[in-house]
DODREN-377734 format. One record per residue (C-alpha): x negated, z, y. Coordinates in steps of 0.001 Angstrom, whole numbers, plus 500000, padded with zeros to 6 digits. Example, Ala and Ser with C-alpha at 12.3 -4.5 7.8 and 13.67 -1.06 7.14 Angstrom:
2
x, z, y
487700, 507800, 495500
486330, 507140, 498940
This chain:
281
x, z, y
500000, 500000, 500000
497110, 500770, 502335
495615, 497310, 501790
498943, 495697, 502555
499251, 497681, 505783
495765, 496666, 506814
496537, 493012, 506164
499655, 493155, 508323
498072, 495051, 511216
497389, 493761, 514701
493807, 492586, 514106
494592, 490393, 511060
497617, 489007, 512894
495465, 488189, 515931
492833, 486477, 513773
495451, 484353, 512008
497078, 483441, 515326
493749, 482369, 516829
492977, 480301, 513728
496388, 478641, 513878
496035, 477801, 517566
492482, 476529, 517002
493465, 474146, 514215
496556, 473029, 516128
494323, 472108, 519076
491871, 470324, 516777
494664, 468283, 515189
496195, 467501, 518597
492779, 466478, 519917
492164, 464148, 516977
495666, 462660, 517332
495153, 462060, 521050
491632, 460697, 520649
492273, 458381, 517710
495916, 457329, 517816
497990, 457836, 520953
497589, 459177, 524486
500530, 460468, 526522
500917, 458881, 529944
503286, 459581, 532839
503954, 456823, 535370
502983, 458337, 538748
503493, 455347, 541070
505722, 452323, 541585
503051, 449646, 541060
504664, 448397, 537819
508315, 448351, 538923
510712, 447336, 537595
509028, 447172, 534192
507918, 450787, 534551
509510, 453313, 536894
508074, 456466, 538395
508808, 459235, 535886
508632, 457067, 532758
506758, 458732, 529907
505055, 456760, 527160
502397, 456942, 524480
499452, 454574, 524800
498480, 452926, 521514
494714, 453458, 521244
494485, 451596, 517954
495540, 448297, 519560
492077, 447335, 520862
489707, 449633, 518996
487656, 452443, 520477
485094, 453057, 523202
484088, 456034, 525327
487385, 455524, 527227
489305, 456456, 524067
488144, 460048, 524461
490598, 462346, 526247
490285, 463539, 529818
491541, 466811, 531275
492406, 466693, 534963
494233, 469650, 536549
493322, 469500, 540251
495463, 472550, 541061
492933, 474777, 539285
489836, 472650, 539762
489560, 471175, 536253
488243, 467602, 536219
486803, 466614, 532841
486659, 462865, 532264
486200, 460776, 529151
482557, 460272, 530110
482053, 464050, 529900
483231, 464054, 526279
481820, 460719, 525150
479311, 459676, 527791
476696, 459087, 525110
478498, 455838, 524153
479612, 454800, 527662
476955, 452087, 527916
478015, 450469, 524661
479618, 447126, 525565
481413, 446467, 522269
484306, 448519, 520945
484496, 450080, 517492
487049, 448136, 515416
487658, 446267, 518658
489825, 443371, 519731
490671, 442030, 523171
494037, 442455, 524887
496209, 439391, 525254
497412, 437949, 528532
500588, 439754, 529555
499825, 443011, 527720
500511, 446236, 529617
497277, 448195, 529394
495959, 451607, 530404
492317, 451583, 531508
489815, 453827, 533245
489255, 453027, 536904
485701, 451631, 537071
484750, 453903, 539998
486498, 457258, 539741
487579, 457321, 536082
491306, 457806, 536719
493756, 456250, 534264
495507, 453152, 535622
498259, 451070, 534027
498622, 447360, 534862
499320, 444009, 533239
496551, 441722, 531939
496641, 438543, 534020
493145, 437088, 533726
491032, 436685, 530591
487247, 436171, 530540
486398, 432826, 532152
489759, 432423, 533920
490105, 431427, 537561
492713, 433609, 539322
494126, 433100, 542806
497165, 434043, 544891
498603, 431449, 547289
501579, 432468, 549455
502512, 435126, 546916
502403, 432740, 543944
499944, 433343, 541116
497606, 430537, 540061
495737, 430675, 536741
493002, 428102, 536216
494254, 426196, 539260
497806, 425876, 537896
500760, 427792, 539413
502653, 430010, 537003
506347, 429401, 536508
508701, 431753, 538364
512496, 431881, 538497
514699, 433934, 540854
516255, 436895, 539057
518392, 438596, 541664
517558, 441726, 543610
516089, 445014, 542429
517734, 447964, 544165
516943, 451649, 544353
517832, 454567, 546616
515489, 455323, 549493
514388, 458828, 548591
511208, 460664, 547537
510324, 459692, 543958
508521, 461709, 541315
506234, 464747, 541688
504262, 462987, 544435
507439, 462291, 546484
506492, 458640, 546934
508794, 456463, 549048
509644, 452912, 547967
508946, 449839, 550072
511909, 447608, 550882
512386, 443934, 551661
515540, 444709, 553650
513632, 446528, 556363
513175, 450178, 557199
516195, 451880, 555676
517130, 455537, 556016
517155, 458179, 553323
520012, 457670, 550899
520374, 453980, 551777
519854, 451070, 549372
516283, 449737, 549212
516021, 446133, 548027
513251, 443946, 546627
513373, 440326, 545550
513081, 439988, 541774
511626, 437037, 539851
510820, 436245, 536233
507212, 435126, 535896
506067, 433210, 532804
502360, 433244, 532016
500549, 430298, 530353
500834, 431889, 526886
504619, 432160, 527199
504860, 435869, 528065
507665, 436420, 530582
508171, 439527, 532695
509761, 440528, 535978
507868, 440839, 539254
509014, 442199, 542608
508420, 440934, 546118
508738, 442965, 549314
507510, 440417, 551859
504350, 438858, 553298
501210, 440878, 552586
497490, 440257, 553005
497011, 440153, 549224
499554, 437280, 548941
496624, 434959, 549698
493235, 435446, 548090
490102, 433566, 547241
489442, 432416, 543691
488419, 435161, 541257
486403, 433931, 538280
486676, 436564, 535555
483239, 437397, 534052
482592, 437459, 530324
483691, 440722, 528723
485934, 441643, 531669
489618, 441315, 532587
491792, 440843, 535664
494766, 443190, 536091
497774, 443112, 538404
500850, 445270, 538910
504338, 443789, 538517
505338, 445251, 541898
502979, 442767, 543512
503159, 444020, 547113
502640, 447657, 546177
499832, 447625, 543628
496181, 448619, 543738
494685, 446173, 541261
491997, 443545, 540622
492824, 441629, 543806
490826, 444230, 545758
487116, 444625, 545048
485927, 447535, 542944
485971, 450694, 545066
487965, 453882, 545502
490728, 451665, 546988
490412, 448717, 544615
490030, 447976, 540923
488152, 444692, 540765
487319, 443350, 537314
487693, 445795, 534411
485145, 445862, 531614
486202, 445806, 527979
484721, 449270, 527406
486997, 450815, 530088
490208, 449898, 528246
492136, 452842, 526757
495027, 451166, 524947
498300, 449263, 525075
501685, 450500, 526307
504517, 449260, 524095
507532, 451480, 524691
508958, 454043, 527137
509752, 457212, 525206
511396, 459287, 527931
512220, 458908, 531614
513156, 461227, 534447
513949, 460297, 538050
513364, 463836, 539296
510302, 465795, 540343
510429, 467966, 537222
510918, 466997, 533606
513306, 469895, 532944
515776, 468660, 535575
517990, 467133, 532880
520507, 465747, 535389
517799, 463290, 536543
517028, 461942, 533049
517415, 458179, 532611
518870, 458061, 529097
519134, 454255, 529223
515305, 454086, 529286
514697, 456345, 526267
512728, 454402, 523599
512877, 451242, 525724
510565, 448446, 524505
508308, 446943, 527178
508059, 443221, 527929
């Protein structure tokens, strides 16, 4: 009886609890490193394909593994900033990916920002060797304009969106809070037949660019919300993405698992149930 009491005391219970938590964290770390990475959509750069507050799992198996496949832990509120290079920096200079394959044009991909290491999500537009240019808001790939078709108007309420309280941009002018914010919507078809929606707010400086020739082993990314996207059209810097190397790719986004229009996930009245388990185009 004494042995039984000792085995059910506080110290044995604490040891078993610590062991359980430890192995749970190990399993979760392996799952996140090898298979899938959770990702919240923080900005409107991929509207209306992805909305602020969408939650998805990034498929890390889609393109193989590099240093970018390692997890990062960023909690600025308490000063924690541990990037993938901190965990796996010893393989950061390796150009090829383990079990690797390249993304296809039109894939929605999460990658590490080449300068500050943040996770970005955009669509693959340019493959190695491609010539990419914007002329009057129309995308040209290898000197040929892509096909676009009008697809109505995308509307949303002018109000702060998501935890960052971001405000949408509107093609119907400066509208007040609670009013309808509009954007022109088009269906764009890429040369390989992938079709997806894009949004247009109005004339912007990035509607006209020079010709970008994508280097070998790198890719050109753009957001679907073309006038509100930090992407490869701006040179690599804290404010631009530039070309993205193969090694900086994290994985492919295939499906929205959950979505909330509010600032907090637990605000159930803001959940977008029509977006649960929604496949991405």
